[in-house]
C-alpha positions, 0 to 999 in steps of 0.5 A: 507542498508541505511534508505531512507527518504520516508514516507510509509503507510501500510493498511493490514487486518491481524494484524500479517502481518501488524506488520511484514511488518511495522517492515520490512519497517521501517528498510529501510524508514524514516516513516512507518504508518499503519492502519487496515481498509479502513475507517482509510486508507481514514482518514490517506490519507486526513490528510497526504501525503505519498511517497508510499501506500500499500493496502491489496485488502481484507481490511475491508471497502476496495476492488476495490471500495475503490481504485476507491474512493481514486484515484477519490479524489486524482488522483496522488495516482495512482502513489503511490499505491501498491496493495497486493493480495492473488491470480491472480483472485484478481488482475483481479478485478483491471481492469481499476483501475490504480495502480503503482504495484501489489504484490502477497502474501505471500510477499517476503520482499526484493521484497516488499522493492524494489517495495516501493523504485521504486514506491516512486522514481517516 
């Protein structure tokens, strides 16, 4: 597949999963940045603009409260935000928080790539 000129941010709590996802996405998108906690995510979103933002719902300093703060600060983020979660109960915790997509872990990499492509086009 051809590399698409998109900029993606991955915020994942598990370092191994973070490295794997970042590596896989970097084969298909121009720039992929990564971070491991909510504070770093907030700082990165203040300093850069991204076409898609993947966020682990169990991120340290994160969760639904972080997502609400991020969207309150920048409402356009809801069209770029992809939430990764381990179970259906986590997805229900998003009630009322508008996000572009929810991806269930373990993540199928080609499904994740397609989701990022779809979200970053809009």
